[in-house]
C-alpha positions as CSV (number, residue, x, y, z in Angstrom):
1,X,-13.7,-10.2,-15.6
2,X,-12.0,-10.9,-12.3
3,X,-10.0,-8.1,-10.6
4,X,-6.8,-10.3,-10.6
5,X,-6.7,-10.1,-14.4
6,X,-6.6,-6.3,-14.3
7,X,-4.1,-6.2,-11.4
8,X,-1.8,-8.7,-13.2
9,X,-2.1,-6.5,-16.4
10,X,-1.1,-3.4,-14.4
11,X,1.8,-5.2,-12.7
12,X,3.1,-6.6,-16.0
13,X,2.6,-3.5,-18.2
14,X,3.1,-0.4,-16.1
15,X,6.7,0.3,-15.3
16,X,8.7,2.4,-12.9
17,X,9.3,5.8,-14.6
18,X,6.1,5.7,-16.7
19,X,4.0,8.8,-16.6
20,X,0.3,8.6,-16.4
21,X,-2.1,11.4,-17.3
22,X,-4.6,12.5,-14.7
23,X,-8.1,11.6,-16.1
24,X,-11.7,11.7,-14.9
25,X,-14.8,10.6,-16.7
26,X,-16.4,14.1,-16.6
27,X,-13.4,16.3,-17.3
28,X,-11.2,13.8,-19.3
29,X,-7.5,14.6,-19.3
30,X,-6.7,17.3,-16.8
31,X,-3.3,18.3,-18.0
32,X,-1.1,17.0,-15.2
33,X,0.7,13.7,-14.8
34,X,2.1,11.5,-12.1
35,X,5.0,9.1,-12.3
36,X,5.1,5.4,-11.3
37,X,7.9,5.1,-8.7
38,X,7.4,1.5,-7.5
39,X,5.2,-1.5,-8.2
40,X,4.9,-4.4,-5.8
41,X,2.3,-7.2,-5.5
42,X,0.5,-5.2,-2.7
43,X,0.8,-1.6,-3.8
44,X,1.7,1.0,-6.5
45,X,3.7,4.1,-5.5
46,X,3.5,7.3,-7.4
47,X,5.3,10.6,-7.5
48,X,3.0,13.5,-8.2
49,X,3.6,17.2,-8.7
50,X,2.7,19.2,-5.6
51,X,2.8,16.2,-3.2
52,X,5.6,16.2,-0.7
53,X,5.5,12.4,-0.2
54,X,5.3,9.4,-2.5
55,X,1.7,8.2,-2.6
56,X,1.5,4.6,-1.7
57,X,-1.7,3.1,-3.2
58,X,-2.8,-0.3,-1.7
59,X,-4.0,-3.0,-4.0
60,X,-7.2,-3.3,-2.0
61,X,-8.1,0.3,-3.0
62,X,-7.7,-0.6,-6.7
63,X,-9.9,-3.6,-6.1
64,X,-12.6,-1.5,-4.4
65,X,-12.7,1.0,-7.4
66,X,-12.6,-1.9,-9.9
67,X,-15.8,-3.3,-8.3
68,X,-17.7,-0.1,-9.1
69,X,-15.8,0.9,-12.3
70,X,-18.6,0.2,-14.7
71,X,-21.0,2.2,-12.6
72,X,-18.5,5.1,-12.6
73,X,-18.0,4.9,-16.4
74,X,-21.8,4.6,-16.9
75,X,-22.4,7.7,-14.8
76,X,-24.3,6.1,-11.9
77,X,-21.3,6.4,-9.5
78,X,-19.6,9.7,-9.0
79,X,-15.9,10.6,-8.5
80,X,-16.9,12.0,-5.2
81,X,-18.3,8.6,-4.2
82,X,-15.0,7.0,-5.2
83,X,-13.1,9.7,-3.3
84,X,-15.1,8.7,-0.2
85,X,-13.9,5.1,-0.7
86,X,-10.2,5.9,-1.2
87,X,-8.0,9.0,-0.9
88,X,-6.1,7.7,-4.0
89,X,-9.1,8.0,-6.3
90,X,-7.2,10.4,-8.7
91,X,-4.5,7.8,-9.3
92,X,-6.6,4.7,-9.4
93,X,-9.1,6.2,-11.9
94,X,-6.3,7.4,-14.1
95,X,-4.5,4.1,-14.1
96,X,-7.7,2.1,-14.8
97,X,-8.5,4.5,-17.7
98,X,-5.0,3.9,-19.0
99,X,-5.6,0.1,-18.9
100,X,-8.9,0.5,-20.8
101,X,-7.2,2.7,-23.4
102,X,-4.5,0.2,-24.2
103,X,-7.0,-2.7,-24.2
104,X,-9.5,-1.4,-26.7
105,X,-11.8,0.2,-24.2
106,X,-12.2,-2.7,-21.7
107,X,-10.4,-3.9,-18.5
108,X,-8.8,-7.3,-18.8
């Protein structure tokens, strides 16, 4: 599937004020959440416990993680490798997992 389908799904179905659980493939749900504070065509902003500033996650970072998502889910790409690509790995992984969960286990 093209990335634009997943991005459009996120833009149309994730809303300001929504809480998203922190999730990783190996540890599953980690117990904390972050809150969506803004969605624009070029980024998603989140408020997270412990962070002083709003985290502004560029669309391109989502696209980079999307490109290797199946490798991450399949275990051939680690969270550490994703973290090396983007400092927002925690949020992107959690949001993509949310998208999969509400779409029967696949990204649009």
